[in-house]
NUMI-809728 format. One line per field, with one value per atom (N, C-alpha, C): residue number from 1; atom name; x, y negated, z. Coordinates in nm, 3 decimals. Last residue first. Example, Ala and Ser with C-alpha at 12.3 -4.5 7.8 and 13.67 -1.06 7.14 Angstrom:
nr	[2,2,2,1,1,1]
atom	[N,CA,C,N,CA,C]
c1	[1.285,1.367,1.290,1.319,1.230,1.320]
c2	[0.225,0.106,-0.003,0.569,0.450,0.330]
c3	[0.708,0.714,0.787,0.780,0.780,0.780]
//
This chain:
nr	[102,102,102,101,101,101,100,100,100,99,99,99,98,98,98,97,97,97,96,96,96,95,95,95,94,94,94,93,93,93,92,92,92,91,91,91,90,90,90,89,89,89,88,88,88,87,87,87,86,86,86,85,85,85,84,84,84,83,83,83,82,82,82,81,81,81,80,80,80,79,79,79,78,78,78,77,77,77,76,76,76,75,75,75,74,74,74,73,73,73,72,72,72,71,71,71,70,70,70,69,69,69,68,68,68,67,67,67,66,66,66,65,65,65,64,64,64,63,63,63,62,62,62,61,61,61,60,60,60,59,59,59,58,58,58,57,57,57,56,56,56,55,55,55,54,54,54,53,53,53,52,52,52,51,51,51,50,50,50,49,49,49,48,48,48,47,47,47,46,46,46,45,45,45,44,44,44,43,43,43,42,42,42,41,41,41,40,40,40,39,39,39,38,38,38,37,37,37,36,36,36,35,35,35,34,34,34,33,33,33,32,32,32,31,31,31,30,30,30,29,29,29,28,28,28,27,27,27,26,26,26,25,25,25,24,24,24,23,23,23,22,22,22,21,21,21,20,20,20,19,19,19,18,18,18,17,17,17,16,16,16,15,15,15,14,14,14,13,13,13,12,12,12,11,11,11,10,10,10,9,9,9,8,8,8,7,7,7,6,6,6,5,5,5,4,4,4,3,3,3,2,2,2,1,1,1]
atom	[N,CA,C,N,CA,C,N,CA,C,N,CA,C,N,CA,C,N,CA,C,N,CA,C,N,CA,C,N,CA,C,N,CA,C,N,CA,C,N,CA,C,N,CA,C,N,CA,C,N,CA,C,N,CA,C,N,CA,C,N,CA,C,N,CA,C,N,CA,C,N,CA,C,N,CA,C,N,CA,C,N,CA,C,N,CA,C,N,CA,C,N,CA,C,N,CA,C,N,CA,C,N,CA,C,N,CA,C,N,CA,C,N,CA,C,N,CA,C,N,CA,C,N,CA,C,N,CA,C,N,CA,C,N,CA,C,N,CA,C,N,CA,C,N,CA,C,N,CA,C,N,CA,C,N,CA,C,N,CA,C,N,CA,C,N,CA,C,N,CA,C,N,CA,C,N,CA,C,N,CA,C,N,CA,C,N,CA,C,N,CA,C,N,CA,C,N,CA,C,N,CA,C,N,CA,C,N,CA,C,N,CA,C,N,CA,C,N,CA,C,N,CA,C,N,CA,C,N,CA,C,N,CA,C,N,CA,C,N,CA,C,N,CA,C,N,CA,C,N,CA,C,N,CA,C,N,CA,C,N,CA,C,N,CA,C,N,CA,C,N,CA,C,N,CA,C,N,CA,C,N,CA,C,N,CA,C,N,CA,C,N,CA,C,N,CA,C,N,CA,C,N,CA,C,N,CA,C,N,CA,C,N,CA,C,N,CA,C,N,CA,C,N,CA,C,N,CA,C,N,CA,C,N,CA,C,N,CA,C,N,CA,C,N,CA,C,N,CA,C,N,CA,C,N,CA,C]
c1	[2.287,2.171,2.048,2.522,2.448,2.324,2.804,2.671,2.599,3.140,3.032,2.897,3.334,3.289,3.171,3.394,3.341,3.280,3.503,3.384,3.315,3.723,3.620,3.491,3.889,3.813,3.704,4.022,3.913,3.829,4.160,4.121,3.998,4.429,4.283,4.246,4.693,4.658,4.508,4.641,4.734,4.695,4.312,4.426,4.513,4.244,4.213,4.335,4.142,4.254,4.206,3.997,3.971,4.083,4.033,4.125,4.102,3.827,3.959,4.060,3.622,3.623,3.759,3.690,3.695,3.698,3.644,3.778,3.793,3.368,3.458,3.601,3.283,3.253,3.346,3.374,3.429,3.402,3.209,3.355,3.420,2.963,2.989,3.139,2.992,2.971,3.002,3.012,3.125,3.114,2.756,2.874,2.995,2.602,2.584,2.705,2.696,2.715,2.701,2.608,2.751,2.779,2.331,2.398,2.547,2.292,2.252,2.322,2.391,2.450,2.417,2.299,2.353,2.413,2.208,2.118,2.168,2.434,2.307,2.220,2.634,2.656,2.525,2.510,2.549,2.564,2.483,2.366,2.396,2.753,2.659,2.538,2.849,2.905,2.810,2.701,2.688,2.736,2.797,2.653,2.632,3.065,3.028,2.880,3.049,3.108,3.072,2.944,2.863,2.917,3.010,3.052,2.969,2.751,2.844,2.884,2.554,2.692,2.795,2.315,2.348,2.494,2.281,2.333,2.374,2.152,2.298,2.360,1.880,1.946,2.098,1.696,1.818,1.896,1.466,1.466,1.586,1.525,1.402,1.394,1.747,1.767,1.643,1.676,1.696,1.716,1.685,1.554,1.568,1.951,1.903,1.765,1.962,2.023,1.968,1.639,1.781,1.833,1.379,1.447,1.593,1.269,1.229,1.308,1.364,1.409,1.377,1.482,1.367,1.412,1.700,1.697,1.583,1.640,1.724,1.726,1.504,1.431,1.509,1.714,1.602,1.521,1.868,1.924,1.812,1.713,1.733,1.788,1.496,1.617,1.632,1.156,1.258,1.379,0.865,0.987,1.090,0.619,0.688,0.807,0.521,0.432,0.489,0.543,0.605,0.497,0.410,0.425,0.492,0.580,0.480,0.514,0.673,0.697,0.596,0.678,0.629,0.656,0.736,0.848,0.805,0.499,0.539,0.651,0.513,0.416,0.450,0.706,0.734,0.639,0.565,0.696,0.723,0.343,0.324,0.454,0.467,0.395,0.375,0.557,0.655,0.591,0.304,0.398,0.502,0.202,0.131,0.225,0.469,0.374,0.307,0.647,0.538,0.430,0.978,0.851,0.743,1.305,1.194,1.065,1.622,1.498,1.389,1.965,1.846,1.723]
c2	[-2.243,-2.330,-2.264,-2.066,-2.084,-2.167,-2.197,-2.134,-2.163,-2.131,-2.226,-2.157,-1.955,-1.947,-2.040,-2.022,-1.890,-1.881,-2.272,-2.254,-2.124,-2.226,-2.316,-2.307,-2.078,-2.006,-2.095,-2.262,-2.188,-2.114,-2.547,-2.435,-2.366,-2.666,-2.659,-2.533,-2.703,-2.676,-2.669,-2.932,-2.840,-2.825,-2.944,-3.008,-2.903,-2.772,-2.794,-2.859,-2.844,-2.828,-2.858,-2.691,-2.767,-2.738,-2.523,-2.637,-2.722,-2.347,-2.296,-2.409,-2.499,-2.472,-2.422,-2.487,-2.617,-2.597,-2.216,-2.269,-2.403,-2.203,-2.135,-2.186,-2.349,-2.399,-2.335,-2.177,-2.312,-2.372,-1.956,-1.942,-2.079,-2.069,-2.025,-2.009,-2.108,-2.223,-2.188,-1.839,-1.929,-2.054,-1.749,-1.692,-1.783,-1.899,-1.918,-1.864,-1.792,-1.935,-1.960,-1.526,-1.555,-1.701,-1.561,-1.502,-1.537,-1.670,-1.744,-1.694,-1.460,-1.594,-1.672,-1.208,-1.236,-1.375,-1.206,-1.162,-1.203,-1.297,-1.369,-1.334,-1.106,-1.249,-1.326,-0.867,-0.885,-1.033,-0.919,-0.891,-0.914,-0.951,-1.062,-1.041,-0.692,-0.808,-0.927,-0.537,-0.514,-0.635,-0.643,-0.646,-0.632,-0.575,-0.716,-0.731,-0.296,-0.359,-0.508,-0.254,-0.221,-0.290,-0.517,-0.397,-0.378,-0.633,-0.660,-0.530,-0.560,-0.540,-0.570,-0.638,-0.495,-0.470,-0.903,-0.870,-0.724,-0.917,-0.934,-0.897,-0.914,-0.788,-0.798,-1.069,-1.101,-0.972,-0.961,-1.102,-1.140,-0.700,-0.728,-0.873,-0.719,-0.681,-0.708,-0.752,-0.874,-0.844,-0.505,-0.559,-0.681,-0.472,-0.403,-0.452,-0.613,-0.669,-0.604,-0.596,-0.560,-0.608,-0.698,-0.710,-0.672,-0.712,-0.600,-0.594,-0.952,-0.822,-0.703,-1.211,-1.138,-0.998,-1.305,-1.321,-1.242,-1.282,-1.179,-1.188,-1.523,-1.397,-1.285,-1.703,-1.713,-1.583,-1.617,-1.612,-1.617,-1.681,-1.540,-1.523,-1.958,-1.902,-1.757,-2.031,-1.990,-1.936,-2.225,-2.176,-2.145,-2.113,-2.216,-2.153,-1.888,-2.004,-2.117,-1.546,-1.678,-1.785,-1.276,-1.352,-1.486,-1.068,-1.166,-1.231,-0.721,-0.856,-0.953,-0.468,-0.485,-0.621,-0.433,-0.411,-0.432,-0.511,-0.371,-0.337,-0.786,-0.705,-0.557,-0.855,-0.874,-0.790,-0.791,-0.731,-0.738,-0.958,-0.813,-0.741,-1.208,-1.169,-1.018,-1.202,-1.203,-1.165,-1.209,-1.098,-1.089,-1.456,-1.333,-1.213,-1.671,-1.624,-1.495,-1.873,-1.797,-1.754,-1.826,-1.898,-1.811,-1.838,-1.749,-1.827,-1.948,-1.975,-1.882,-1.879,-1.860,-1.882]
c3	[-2.700,-2.685,-2.744,-2.506,-2.630,-2.602,-2.330,-2.330,-2.461,-2.439,-2.411,-2.417,-2.516,-2.377,-2.348,-2.778,-2.750,-2.610,-2.744,-2.830,-2.795,-2.594,-2.540,-2.621,-2.751,-2.648,-2.588,-2.903,-2.966,-2.862,-2.851,-2.764,-2.823,-3.044,-3.028,-2.952,-3.101,-2.963,-2.938,-3.359,-3.293,-3.147,-3.496,-3.429,-3.362,-3.800,-3.659,-3.595,-4.127,-4.033,-3.891,-4.398,-4.275,-4.176,-4.607,-4.600,-4.474,-4.601,-4.563,-4.546,-4.707,-4.563,-4.515,-4.976,-4.908,-4.756,-5.019,-5.038,-4.966,-4.979,-4.885,-4.898,-5.204,-5.069,-4.966,-5.408,-5.397,-5.259,-5.357,-5.347,-5.330,-5.420,-5.284,-5.260,-5.693,-5.607,-5.462,-5.771,-5.794,-5.707,-5.702,-5.635,-5.652,-5.882,-5.737,-5.660,-6.127,-6.095,-5.946,-6.101,-6.113,-6.076,-6.101,-5.985,-5.985,-6.358,-6.238,-6.114,-6.525,-6.527,-6.400,-6.572,-6.440,-6.427,-6.838,-6.731,-6.592,-6.981,-6.987,-6.867,-6.919,-6.895,-6.889,-7.007,-6.867,-6.834,-7.283,-7.200,-7.052,-7.358,-7.374,-7.285,-7.303,-7.232,-7.240,-7.486,-7.342,-7.262,-7.728,-7.696,-7.546,-7.706,-7.710,-7.674,-7.719,-7.601,-7.593,-7.976,-7.858,-7.732,-8.210,-8.137,-8.011,-8.428,-8.318,-8.250,-8.601,-8.645,-8.536,-8.491,-8.487,-8.524,-8.552,-8.419,-8.408,-8.794,-8.794,-8.659,-8.741,-8.777,-8.776,-8.523,-8.599,-8.623,-8.417,-8.452,-8.538,-8.365,-8.439,-8.484,-8.202,-8.342,-8.426,-7.941,-8.020,-8.169,-7.825,-7.862,-7.953,-7.753,-7.873,-7.918,-7.507,-7.628,-7.754,-7.347,-7.358,-7.494,-7.132,-7.261,-7.249,-6.885,-6.971,-7.101,-6.768,-6.717,-6.809,-6.979,-6.926,-6.884,-7.112,-6.966,-6.903,-7.381,-7.320,-7.168,-7.423,-7.431,-7.361,-7.402,-7.309,-7.307,-7.621,-7.486,-7.382,-7.841,-7.806,-7.665,-7.757,-7.816,-7.770,-7.839,-7.741,-7.815,-7.868,-7.932,-7.825,-7.624,-7.704,-7.773,-7.520,-7.516,-7.602,-7.616,-7.602,-7.600,-7.415,-7.539,-7.510,-7.176,-7.216,-7.350,-7.228,-7.178,-7.238,-7.340,-7.204,-7.144,-7.600,-7.506,-7.362,-7.714,-7.729,-7.631,-7.669,-7.592,-7.600,-7.862,-7.719,-7.632,-8.100,-8.070,-7.920,-8.077,-8.081,-8.048,-8.091,-7.969,-7.964,-8.353,-8.245,-8.112,-8.483,-8.503,-8.392,-8.399,-8.365,-8.377,-8.274,-8.376,-8.328,-8.142,-8.078,-8.180,-8.281,-8.273,-8.208,-8.175,-8.207,-8.182,-8.288,-8.216,-8.267,-8.244,-8.322,-8.234]
//
C-alpha cells in the first residue's frame, strides 16, 4: 500500500514524532523510520490489525533490521570464501608472526 503526502497523513506522522512525507511512500518505507512501529500502520490500513501479534512483530523486525541482516549475510559469505583459502603444505606461519611490523 502507498501513502500519499497529504495534510492528513502529515498530521498522523507528525503526531508520532516523525517527518512528513515528501513523496508517495509504501508502508515498508514508513516502518523503517525509527519512531514508527507496526501498530502505527493501522492508521493507514486497518486490515493490518487482523494479523497475529507474532506476525506483526516479525514484520517489524525484518523491515527495521533488513540492512543489518543483509550486511551480516554478506560478511558471512566473505568469511566462507576466506576459509577456502589453501596454504601450501609446510607453510611457515611463524615467519609471518616473527617479521617486523611496518
